[in-house]
C-alpha positions as CSV (number, residue, x, y, z in Angstrom):
1,M,104.8,-78.0,48.6
2,N,107.1,-78.8,45.9
3,I,109.5,-76.3,44.2
4,E,109.6,-77.6,40.7
5,L,110.7,-75.8,37.0
6,K,107.1,-76.2,34.7
7,N,107.0,-72.0,33.8
8,I,109.5,-70.3,34.8
9,K,108.4,-67.1,34.0
10,H,104.6,-68.0,36.2
11,A,105.7,-66.5,39.8
12,G,108.9,-64.4,38.4
13,Y,112.4,-64.9,37.1
14,A,116.0,-65.4,37.7
15,K,119.0,-64.8,36.5
16,N,122.8,-65.3,36.9
17,A,125.4,-63.5,35.5
18,G,127.3,-66.3,35.0
19,H,130.7,-64.3,37.4
20,G,130.6,-66.6,39.8
21,G,128.2,-64.6,42.2
22,S,124.7,-65.3,43.0
23,T,121.3,-66.3,41.2
24,D,119.2,-63.2,41.4
25,Y,115.2,-63.8,41.3
26,Y,112.1,-61.4,40.8
27,H,108.7,-61.8,41.5
28,K,106.3,-60.7,38.6
29,D,103.8,-59.5,40.3
30,A,102.1,-60.1,43.7
31,K,100.8,-63.4,43.3
32,G,104.3,-64.3,42.6
33,K,106.1,-62.0,45.3
34,E,103.7,-64.1,47.3
35,L,104.7,-68.1,45.9
36,I,107.9,-66.7,46.2
37,R,108.3,-65.6,49.9
38,D,106.2,-68.8,49.6
39,A,108.7,-70.5,48.1
40,E,112.0,-69.2,50.4
41,D,110.1,-70.5,54.1
42,Y,110.0,-73.7,51.8
43,T,113.6,-73.8,50.6
44,K,115.0,-72.7,54.8
45,S,113.8,-75.9,56.0
46,F,116.3,-77.7,53.8
47,K,119.9,-78.2,55.1
48,K,122.8,-77.6,52.5
49,L,124.1,-80.9,51.0
50,D,127.3,-79.6,51.4
51,D,127.1,-78.3,55.0
52,P,124.5,-79.5,57.2
53,F,124.3,-77.2,60.0
54,I,123.4,-74.4,57.2
55,N,119.3,-74.0,55.8
56,M,119.6,-74.1,52.2
57,A,118.8,-70.5,50.3
58,L,115.9,-70.6,47.4
59,E,118.7,-69.1,45.4
60,E,120.7,-72.8,45.4
61,K,117.0,-74.6,44.9
62,I,116.9,-72.3,41.6
63,D,120.3,-73.3,40.6
64,D,119.8,-76.8,41.5
65,L,116.7,-76.9,39.8
66,L,118.1,-75.5,36.6
67,Y,121.2,-77.6,36.2
68,D,119.0,-81.0,36.8
69,H,116.9,-79.5,33.7
70,L,119.8,-78.5,31.5
71,Q,121.4,-82.0,32.3
72,K,118.2,-83.6,31.3
73,K,118.2,-81.5,27.9
74,E,122.2,-82.5,26.9
75,L,120.8,-86.4,28.0
76,E,118.3,-85.8,25.2
77,K,120.0,-84.4,22.8
78,F,123.0,-87.2,23.0
79,N,120.4,-89.8,23.5
80,K,119.0,-88.2,20.0
81,K,122.1,-88.1,18.3
82,L,123.4,-91.0,19.4
83,A,120.2,-92.8,18.0
84,K,120.3,-91.3,14.9
85,I,123.9,-92.7,14.5
86,T,122.9,-96.3,14.8
87,E,120.0,-96.2,12.3
88,N,123.3,-96.1,9.9
89,G,126.2,-97.6,12.4
90,I,127.5,-99.2,15.5
91,A,128.4,-97.3,18.5
92,Y,130.4,-97.7,21.3
93,G,131.6,-95.9,24.6
94,I,129.8,-95.2,27.7
95,P,126.2,-95.3,28.2
96,N,125.1,-91.8,28.7
97,D,128.4,-90.6,28.7
98,S,130.4,-90.4,25.1
99,Y,130.9,-93.2,22.1
100,S,132.8,-93.6,19.1
101,Y,131.4,-95.2,16.3
102,F,131.3,-96.4,12.8
103,T,128.4,-96.0,9.6
104,F,128.0,-97.6,6.5
105,N,126.7,-96.4,3.6
106,H,123.1,-98.4,4.8
107,S,121.0,-98.5,7.3
108,M,121.5,-101.0,10.0
109,E,118.3,-103.0,9.4
110,K,119.5,-103.4,5.6
111,F,122.7,-104.8,6.8
112,L,121.1,-107.0,8.4
113,N,118.7,-108.4,6.5
114,N,121.2,-110.5,4.3
115,I,123.7,-113.4,5.4
116,K,126.9,-110.9,4.0
117,G,125.3,-108.0,5.8
118,I,125.0,-109.7,8.7
119,E,128.5,-110.9,8.9
120,H,130.0,-107.3,7.9
121,I,128.7,-106.4,11.3
122,K,130.0,-109.6,12.9
123,N,133.3,-109.0,12.1
124,L,133.8,-104.8,12.2
125,I,132.8,-105.4,16.2
126,R,134.6,-108.6,16.3
127,D,137.6,-106.9,14.6
128,K,137.6,-103.4,15.5
129,I,135.1,-102.9,18.3
130,I,135.5,-105.7,20.6
131,P,139.3,-104.8,21.4
132,K,138.7,-101.0,21.9
133,L,135.5,-101.5,24.9
134,G,137.5,-102.1,28.0
135,S,135.8,-103.4,31.5
136,D,133.5,-99.3,31.0
137,K,132.3,-99.1,27.0
138,I,129.6,-100.7,25.4
139,I,128.1,-101.6,22.2
140,L,125.0,-98.9,22.5
141,N,122.8,-100.1,19.3
142,T,119.3,-100.9,20.6
143,N,118.8,-102.1,16.7
144,I,120.9,-105.4,17.0
145,P,119.4,-108.1,17.9
146,E,120.6,-109.7,21.2
147,K,121.1,-113.5,19.4
148,L,123.7,-111.7,16.9
149,L,125.9,-110.4,19.9
150,L,125.7,-113.7,22.0
151,C,127.3,-115.7,19.0
152,I,129.8,-113.1,19.0
153,F,130.9,-112.5,22.6
154,R,131.0,-116.6,23.1
């Protein structure tokens, strides 16, 4: 058996008031009731991560899956915004966590297509970004040629 979030309303629905209480779940119909009963039995075979002597409950599995789902959506949103920023600038920071950036009036592509633009990028990285990198931060752009970055970091 594989328990996953595909369509929350397929077998039933779950809700949590967000006040520290448990997540409640309900079946939608007779088939949902049977699926939920099977899922409850299945999750009892797992041990809780924080206490290996206690079995996991279905509500915990639902919470874990929903948390993972929301984290994935947040990461997608983060990366989409980062990609938009790097079209017209340089972003640096901790991958999949946080970033700062400098933006341009023109696209990165336009800067990379002329000598003055390339020099501007080199100077910006060398003078403004490298001093802020530290041990955990990196340049997050994927649209700056590696050859250019290697030239700067030498």
